[in-house]
C-alpha positions in Angstrom: 26.8 100.2 109.9 30.3 98.6 109.2 31.6 102.0 108.0 30.4 103.6 111.2 32.1 100.9 113.3 35.3 101.2 111.2 35.3 105.0 111.8 34.8 104.5 115.5 37.6 101.9 115.6 40.0 104.2 113.8 39.3 107.0 116.2 39.7 104.7 119.2 36.2 105.3 120.5 36.2 103.2 123.6 32.6 103.8 124.4 31.4 102.7 121.0 33.8 99.8 120.9 31.0 97.9 122.8 28.9 98.1 119.6 31.6 96.4 117.7 32.0 93.7 120.3 28.3 93.0 120.4 28.1 92.7 116.7 31.0 90.2 116.3 31.1 88.5 119.7 29.1 85.4 118.6 31.0 85.0 115.5 34.4 85.2 117.3 33.3 82.9 120.0 31.9 80.4 117.4 35.2 80.3 115.6 37.2 79.7 118.8 34.8 77.1 120.1 34.8 75.2 116.8 38.6 74.7 117.0 39.2 74.6 120.8 36.0 72.6 121.8 36.2 74.1 125.3 34.0 76.9 126.6 36.6 78.5 128.8 39.3 78.5 126.1 36.8 79.9 123.6 35.9 82.7 126.0 39.6 83.4 126.6 40.2 83.5 122.8 37.2 85.8 122.3 38.5 88.2 124.9 42.0 88.1 123.5 40.7 88.7 120.0 38.9 91.9 121.0 41.9 93.1 122.9 44.1 92.7 119.8 41.4 94.3 117.6 41.3 97.3 120.0 45.0 97.7 119.9 45.2 97.4 116.1 42.1 99.4 115.2 44.1 102.0 113.1 45.4 99.2 110.9 41.9 98.6 109.4 41.8 100.4 106.1 38.6 99.3 104.4 35.2 99.3 106.1 34.0 96.4 103.9 36.8 94.2 105.2 35.8 94.6 108.9 34.3 91.1 108.9 37.4 89.5 107.4 39.7 91.5 109.6 38.1 90.3 112.9 37.8 86.8 111.5 41.5 86.7 110.8 42.4 88.0 114.2 40.1 85.5 115.8 41.6 82.6 113.8 45.2 83.7 114.7 44.4 83.9 118.4 42.7 80.5 118.3 45.7 78.9 116.6 48.1 80.4 119.1 46.0 78.9 122.0 46.0 75.6 120.2 49.7 75.7 119.7 50.4 76.5 123.4 48.1 73.6 124.5 49.8 71.3 122.1 53.2 72.1 123.6 52.0 71.5 127.1 50.5 68.2 125.9 53.8 67.2 124.4 55.6 67.8 127.6 53.1 65.7 129.5 53.5 62.9 126.9 57.3 63.0 127.1 57.2 62.6 130.9 54.5 59.9 130.8 56.4 57.8 128.2 58.2 56.1 131.0 56.9 52.5 131.5 56.1 53.0 135.2 53.8 56.0 134.7 50.4 55.4 133.4 48.4 58.0 131.5 45.8 58.0 134.4 48.4 59.5 136.7 47.9 62.9 135.0 44.3 62.9 135.8 43.2 64.5 139.1 39.7 65.7 140.0 38.4 64.8 136.5 40.9 67.1 134.8 44.5 67.4 133.7 47.0 68.6 136.2 48.2 72.1 135.5 51.8 71.9 134.1 52.9 74.8 136.3 51.8 72.8 139.4 54.5 70.2 138.8 57.2 72.4 137.2 57.4 74.2 140.5 59.0 71.1 141.9 62.1 71.7 139.8 65.2 73.8 140.6 65.2 77.1 138.7 67.7 76.0 136.1 65.9 72.7 135.5 62.6 74.5 135.1 64.1 77.0 132.6 65.7 74.2 130.6 62.5 72.1 130.5 60.4 75.1 129.5 62.8 76.1 126.8 63.1 72.6 125.4 59.5 71.4 125.6 57.3 74.5 125.7 59.3 76.7 123.5 60.7 73.8 121.4 64.2 75.1 121.3 67.1 72.8 120.4 69.7 72.0 123.0 72.4 74.1 121.3 70.0 77.1 121.3 69.3 76.6 125.0 73.0 76.4 125.8 73.5 79.7 124.1 70.6 81.4 125.9 71.7 80.1 129.3 75.4 80.5 128.6 76.3 76.9 129.5 77.6 73.8 127.7 75.3 71.5 125.8 76.2 68.7 128.2 75.0 70.8 131.1 71.7 71.4 129.4 71.2 67.7 128.7 72.0 67.0 132.4 69.4 69.5 133.5 66.8 68.0 131.1 67.6 64.4 132.3 67.4 65.4 136.0 64.4 67.6 135.6 62.4 64.9 133.7 63.4 62.3 136.3 62.2 64.6 139.1 58.9 65.2 137.3 58.4 61.5 136.8 59.1 60.8 140.5 56.7 63.6 141.6 54.0 62.4 139.3 54.6 58.7 140.1 54.5 59.3 143.9 51.4 61.6 143.6 53.2 64.5 145.3 51.2 67.1 143.4 
């Protein structure tokens, strides 16, 4: 059966791709849920895994490695989602480290506030600098090169951007 699926994948048989998805869907979802511990994130990871598998079908060489191939893709997608969530969490933590902001301020309607919902309160340049620094984890020198400005300017935008975010969160203007 794996040889048949591999042949289908290598020929980009879209109709028969469903058979591949049905066979591995539970395994892929299980891997994602084990690491992400969230139904929606696990579903997103599962969908992304199969999209990548479809795009990279021709790279599969051996039919007996199909299980390992889809497992590896699933694990990589799950790790990427975890990494992105971790970066967003670090940004929230860096903002909330100010003494006047409690961790509870970030909770709204029994869930975390979406980062984008408060980044929209920043000017364009402040938002770009905050995203590059905290979400992309670039150094200040790298950001200054990308944006074509001095490092002092980048530091000023970070300072002002974080101050604005703290004020918005503290005043509950989300």
